[in-house]
N, C-alpha and C positions, 0 to 999 in steps of 0.2 A: 728115854727118848731125848731128853735135853743133854746127857752126858754123851750121847751117840752124836748128836749135832755139834758139840764142842770139839769132839775129837775129829769129825768131818772138817771143820774149820781150821783146827790146829794141824792136823796132818794132810787131808788132801788138798788144802789150799796153799800149803807150803809150795814155795818155790825159790829157785836160785834168782838174787837179785840181779836185774838185767844190767846193773851198772854198779861201779864200786860205790860203796856205803858214803864215801865223803863228797862224791860228785853232787855238785848242786842239781836239784830237781829241774828237767825240762819242762818246756811249756807244752801243753796238750794240743793247744790250737793257736799258733803264733799269731794269726790274725787277731786274736783276741787280747792281746798283751796291752797294758796301760797307754792311753793315748800319750804322744809326745808334745802335743801343743798345750797351751793353757786352757783351763775350762772357761765355759762361757761365764761372763761377769753379770751380775744383778743389773748392771745398767744395760747391758745387750738385751736382757730378758724383763724389761720393764713391764711388760704383760704379766707378770706375777701378781700384780693387783687384782687380777681377775680371781686369784685364790683368795677366799674371805674366811676359810676355816681349815685347820689342820687337825687332822685325828691321827695320833701316833698309837698304834697298837704294838705292843711288846710282848712278844711269847718268849718260850725258855728252850735254851739249850740245845743248839743244832748248828753245825757248821754249814757253809755253803755247799762242800762237797756232799754232805750226808742229804741234803735235800735236792740239789741241782747240779749235782756232779755228773749226770749224764744229759743235761739240758741241751738240746741243739743250739750251737751257735755261743755258748756261754764258755768260759775259760773252766772247764771240768776236769776230771781225772786224766791225766797224761796216760797213752796207752801201755806204758811200761810200769806203771805204779806198782810197786810191791814193798812194803815196810818190814824191815827186821824184825824177828821175834824179840830179840836180844840185841843190846849194842854190839856191833861187830859180827853179828850172825849172817850166815849165807841162807840161812832159812826166812822166810818172808811172807806176808799175807797181802795177798791182791784185794782190792775192793769187791765186795760181794753186795748182791740184793739182800737186804735185811730179812731174815726169815720172821714168820708171823708170829707175834707175841714178844719178840725181842727187842731190846735187852731186858731181862728181868731185874736186872740190878741197874744202880746208878754208876756212870764213869766218872772218875775223878777228874776235876776240872780248876783246881786251885792254884796258886800262884807257883808252886814249885814243880807240880805235875805238867802244868802248861810250858813252863820253861825247859823241862826235860823234854817234852814232845816237840817243841820247837827246834831244839838242839842247835843253836846257833844259825839259825836259819836253813838247816838241812832239812827239817821237817821229817825227820825219819824215827823219831823216838816214840811215836803214840802208841804202838802195840805193848811195849814193855812199861811205858810211863802210866798208862791207863788200866794195865792187868788184864786187858781182855782183847780178843780178837774183833769183838764187836765195834770196836771204834772204827773198823774198815767198812761197816754196814752202812749201805744207803738206801734211801726211798727215791721213788720216782713216780711218774704219772699214774701207776697203778694204786699207789698208796695216798698221795696227796694231790688227787686230780684237780681240786679247786685252786691250788696253789699254783700249779703248772697253767692253767687256764688263765689266771690273773696275768702270769707272765706273758702269756701269748696276747693277751688282749691289751695289756698296758706295759709297764716297764719293769725290767729286772735288773739289780745291780750286781755285776758278778767280780767286784772290788770294793766292797763295802766290808770293813773290818771292824771287829770290836774295838772299842776305845782303850780298853787295858788289858795286859795279858794276864788276867785274874778271872774272878767269878762274877756272880750276879749282882750283888750289892755294888761293888766298884764301877759297874759299867751302867747300872741304874743311876748312879750318882751322875755320871758323864751326861746322861741324857737330860738332867735337869739344871746342872752346874759347870758342864765342861770340865770337870776334874772330879779326884776322889778324895781330895784333902790329904793326900799322902797316903791313903789306905790300901791295902794289897789283899784284904781278906774281909770274911763276913762278920758282922756284929748284928746282935738279936735285940738290943734295947738301948735306950738312952744312955743307961748306967754305963753300958759296956763302950759306948762311944766316949764317954767321960773317962773311964779307965784306960783306954787304948791310946786316945788322941788328945787327952788332957783338956778336952773343950768342955767346960762345964755347961749342961743345958742342952747339949747336943753340937751338931755341925754349925761352925762359926763362920764359915766361907759363904759367899753370896750363890742364891739359886737365880734362875732366870724370873721367877716369879716377882723378884724385887723390881726387875727392869718392866715385868708386866704392870705393875702400879704405877710406875712412873709414866709409863706410855699408854695408860688407860686400855691395855689389851685383855679381854674377858678371857679366863680360863678355867679348867677344872680337871682334877686328877681323879678318874674313875676306877673304882677297884671293885672287882667282882667279890661277892661275897655268898656264903653258904650257911644255913644253920648247923650248928654241931649237933651229932647224935652220940649216943653212949659209947659205941664201939670205935670212934675215930682216934681215940687216944693211941689204940694199938699200932697205928700207922709208923710212929717213930719220926714223923715229919712235923715241923713246927706248926701247930695249929693254926698260927695267922697266915700261913699259906694256904692252908686248907679251906680256911673259912673267911678269912680277911675282915679286918675292921677297918675302914676307910681312914680314920683318924689316928690309928697306931703305927708307929715305925716298923717297918719289917725289910726284910731283904729286897724286895721288889715294890716298896712304898717309900721310897727314900725321903721324900718332903717332909713327912711327919718328924722326922729327925733333926730337922733344921730349927735351930732355937728361934731365929727371927720367925718362921712360919709358925712354929707352935705358939708363941707369945702374941701372935696377931690373929684375933677371932675373925677379921674381914678375910685373911687368907685361909684359915682352917676350915671354914665353912665351904672351901672348893674342895675338898677331899671329900668325896662322897661315893656312895654304892653305885656301881653300874646300871642299877635300875634307873638312875636319874638320866643316862644318856639315851635311853628310848623315851623317856618322858620329854626330854629336851627336844629330840627330834620331832615328836608330835604337837608340842606346844609352841614351837619355834622360838626356843630359848637356848639353843646350841652356842656355846662359847666359841671364840675365834681360835683358841688352842685348847686340845684335849690330850691328854695320855690315858690309855687304856690297859691295866694289867688284871691277869686272870687268877682264880684261886688255883691251887696245885692240880686238880683232877682236869682242869681245862688247858693246862700249861703247855703241853707237850713235852714236859720235863721228864726225862728217865727216872724210874724204871717204866716200860711200856704198861706194866700190870698196873699201876698207879695213876698214870696220866695217859691215856692211848692218845696216840697221835692223831688218829682221825677223829676223836671227839673233840681236840683241840681245834681241828682245822673246820670243823662244822660250827664250834663256838665262835671263831674268827667272821666265819663266813655269815653268821646270824647277824653280827655287828655291822658287816659291810652291807649285807643285803638292807637293813633298816636304813643306812643312809642313802642307798641307792634308791630307795622307794620314796625319800622324802625330798622335799623341795630344795634341801641343802646339796645335794649330789652335784648340781650345776656348777657350783663354786668352791668346791672342797678339793683337799688331797688327804688320801690315807698314805701314810709311811708304816708299813708293816715290817717289823723287825723281830730278830731274835736276840736276846740279850747277850749270849756268850756260845762258845762253840760246844759246851757241853761234854768235852771229853772226846767228840767225833773228829775224825781226821779231815785235814784240809791240806790241800798239796802247795799253796801259794804262801811263801815267807810273808809274814806281815812288815811292812816298812817300821822302822824304829824311828820314832820322832822324838822321843824323850825316854826317861828312865821308866816309864810305865807302860807304854805302848807303842804301837797297835798291837792288838790281839790278833788271833785267826778270823778268817772271814766269817761272816753269818748271813744267812740269806736276807735280802731285802727287795721288797716290791714296793714301787709307786704308782699307786691306782688313783686315777683321776680323770675327768673329761679332757684334761690337758696333758697327761702323760703321753709321751710317745707310744704308738701302738706296736705290739710284738717287736719291742726293741730291747736291747741288751746295753746298759750303760757301762763304759768299761774305765770311767773315771774313778780316782781313789777316794773313798768317803770313811767316814766312821760317825759315831752317834752325834759328835759335835757339829756334823754338817747339816743335820736337822735343825739345831739351834741356828746355825749360819743361816738357812732359809727362813727361819723365823724371824730372825733379827734383821735381815735384808729387807723381808716382806713389810715389818712394821717398825722400820727404821729404828731399831733399838741397838744399843752400844755392845761390844762383845764382852763375856765375861773373863775370858783368859786368852793366852796366846793360841791355845788349841782352836777355839771356835774363831778367833780372828783370823786364822790362817787357812780354816778348812774350807774346802770346796763346798759351796752352798747348792750342789745337786740340780744347777740349772740345764745341764745336760739332759735330764730325765724329761724335760718339759717342752712342748711346742705350743706356745701360747697364741698362735696365728692358726692352728689347725680348726677345722671344724670338731668341736666337742664331741668325744668319744661317747658311745651310748653306755648305759649300766649293763652289768653283767650279773643278773640276779638267779640264785640256784635254789632249787626247791629243797628244804631242809628235811632229811629223812623223820619219820615218826619216832624211831627208836635209835638211840645212839650207844656207842660202846660204854660199857660202864666200867669203872674202875673196880679191880679186884681188892678184896679185903687182905691184903699181905703186908708184911712188915718191910718197911723202907731198909734197904741195904745198897752198899756199893762195892765195886771190884776193888781189889788191892794191887798196886803195881807188882809187876815180875820182880822187880829189884828195887830198892829203895832209890828214890829221886835223888839226884845230887843236890848239896847245899848249896843254895843261891845267895848270892851276895846282896843283901837287902839294903845297905847303906846307898843313900840317905833315907830310904824309904821305911815307912813305920810298919812295924809287923802286928798282924793281929791273929788270934787263934780262931779257928772255925768252932763255933758253938755246937756243944754235944747234941745231937738229934736234929740238926739243922741241915738244910739242902743249901746248895750255892747256886 
């Protein structure tokens, strides 16, 4: 059955490219192009003081087009989209609704593959760089109805880019430090940080929690955990991503890799199990700034067999439901993002702001009583935009040039509007369960080109790790 499906995608979906391969991609909806004016300033939106709690939920590995490429009013797939199977080929694959249960393997999304897919801004290398037609598969309201409902009731950002044209760890670093320290790949331990970056004891550059300490801003980094069972070693995925330990450094838990954090008991105590989030909501102890990261099975990270998207959606919904049912809803904002494109196609060339990024667009939702309702923001953002928002709100200094010059997402809010009501969903009693299968990934159709890494620092993907 699976072989037949692949043949349909590779043969029946082939088409002649509607335009020459080297022609830059056209916009699907010209009206949704990036605004030409300046974004609203923090001074213009002094009402942001109404926000007393920021909850930043970070899920895994989907591009904007893969989740919202058909969303009305957003900059989604141009009608003529068809990506060549191989460089220079006249055969190409159009976007298609992702078949149930696919993809059963992960899609490559490291530095080399991502640059090959980007192809100097042509955005036409995805199929051969990812090694699979499933890079062109998308989901919609049938598959992720809660996310589309959040978009209709609150704000969707259609020009939100990943911060680095690379994988999970590097982008998670931007979410806490506005830089990756020169890293372009995944690392799995403090020892690997020392070996690759030459930084004894872990990352030496500053994270925003240093500013929190000076500014007396309360914070926590919530990590979902699971008890390990006897058969889990067969998955081929890092155990820390399946089961998580809040105080152990991992690809999605970068703060534990910072030397200054690890050597400060007062900061380490803020790396906690996700269970504390629900306790904090009930006990009135929710901090001012929170990050929330999942275990693998709730992350939406391909393969679909190991981390069903629907399961991840309901995991996120449960977190947001709990906030909306609490007294904290009235003065909070949820930033819901995905850490990198995960190998899925996106048609918008990311602006190149420095040697590291941006990377492809990722879905981002702004959920708050003060988010603009049923609104698509077309300003350009990345993960440092959340940091900029936090810095503006609590009067903190920038960490790097990235967050200093980032758009602080003021366009997503209207602090003069009547507060929007909560949108609470009924959680099903039975959620999709991950299958007990081995983690695998697709291989590129042809080797990706060698990319000049100077002056960037090279790292190797740890065996058995996901990105």
